[in-house]
C-alpha positions, 0 to 999 in steps of 0.5 A: 500500500502507498503512503497516500492511503487513508490514515484509518486503513491500517488500524482497521485492518489490525483491529479486525485481523484482516491481514496486510492491506494490498488494494483499497477501492472507494465504492460510490454506489451507496447513498448513505454509508461511506464504503470501501472494498479492501483486498488484503493478504487474507482476502477481500472485505467491505469496510464501512464508516457508519453514518452518524444517523445510525446507532451501533445497534443497527449492526447487531440487528443486521447481523441477527437477520443475516445469520438467520438468512445464511442458516437458510442457505440465502447468500448475504454478507456477514459482519466480522468481529474485531479481535476483541469480539466487537462488531465495531472499531472506534478509530480515525474516520469514525465508527468502523465495521467490516463485512465479507465481500460477496462476488458479483457486480451491482448495476444502477440499471438492468443490462437486460430484463433477465436481471430483473426476473432474477432479482424478483425471484430472489426477493420473493425467496427472501420474503418467504424466508423472512415471513418465518422469522421474528426479531425485536429490533434495537434500532430503526432509522427514525421514520424510515418509510413513515410517509405521513411523518416525512410529509409533515417534516417536509411541510415544516421546512422553510421553503425557498422560491427555487424549490417552491413548485416541487415542495407544493406538488409533493405536499399536495399529492402524497396524502391521497396515495397513503395506504390503509392502516392494518395491512399485513406486516412482516420483516422486510429488507426495506431498501431493495433498490437494484444496486443492492443486488449483486449479479454474475455475468449472466444476470444471476443474483449472487446475493443481496447487500445493504443490511441497515434497513431491515424492519417490520412493514408491509410487503406492498411498501417493499415491492413498491420501492423495489419496482420504483427502482427496478423499472425506472429508466431515466425519467420514465417508468418502463413497462417491459421492466415491470413485467420482467420484475413481477414475473420473477417475483411470481416464480418464487411462489412467495405469497398469497395474492396481493391486491393490484390496487394497493401494489400500484398505489405503493409504487406511486407512494414510494416514488414520491416518498423518496422525492420528499426525502431528497427534497428534505435533505435539500433543506437539511444538507446532511444525509445523502452522499453526493457526486462532486464530479457532477454537482457543485454541492449536496443540495443541488444533487438532492434537488436533481434527484427529487425532480427525477422522482417526480418525473417518474411519478408523472410518467407512471400516472400517464401509464396507470391504467396499463400498469394496473392491468399488467400488475393484475395479470401478473399477480394472478399467476402467483401461487396462492400460498399464505406465508404471512 
């Protein structure tokens, strides 16, 4: 390793007994945690500096769910412990944790619809497994997927003229999209965006990563968020990608029949929920990572993200009748087995 290596590197490698560092690569995929892939004389690892929004208990929760899934043969990272038996190391650069590094690559958009069929099938398998698992979570991100509270927080933000149109549109549109209370709940991943899947060169899923958002919530929210991510192409909602995604999910035999009306509503809701979160961080300027090569600051990147989600939502509204018909047809092919 070179003299220009970050000062935390050697202390983290020593704390977790990772061997001698050989190569370090900053990963730009995640929007929250600062993440590196480290190659050493002993193997390859993922090192993360835990964001201040997360308490240490988040790793304990993630490790519990991960251990359960791995016992069922599901491929997902494992958190390593330090020589002292701890999941974290307090050192220069923050609070550090280390995970096993799975093979495969992530994609911001699917190179081919087959990738989404595979992602849908693996997500369904994970949901079937998690339906049989219970865990008392010690940490949850405050108000994560709590759309009414996010709406209230955005309403309280001191709006400026630059984003007044987006702010007003979100505040007006979201209340009518809220899902009814009392929908069935189970443990979900919470953030099944496409970049959290690792693929091989043929489009097969190697594993799922990003374990900080496991929580109890409705599968409609989980699938709504997944379909928003998987089926977005630029600023449009792609129907071919929707068919591939839900076809894969149906093949998993994951669930009893879902209500197509709720599922389509969930896609719309989570699209605007994410727009609200981006716009809120436009005001707060503290949460999401940003790309300094493309944007002058975090606020401008968040505003661009917000506007993109609103554009996708409007395109989805234009296609809503077709989307509803397609979703209903695909849900009709699911195996009607009650698993939650």
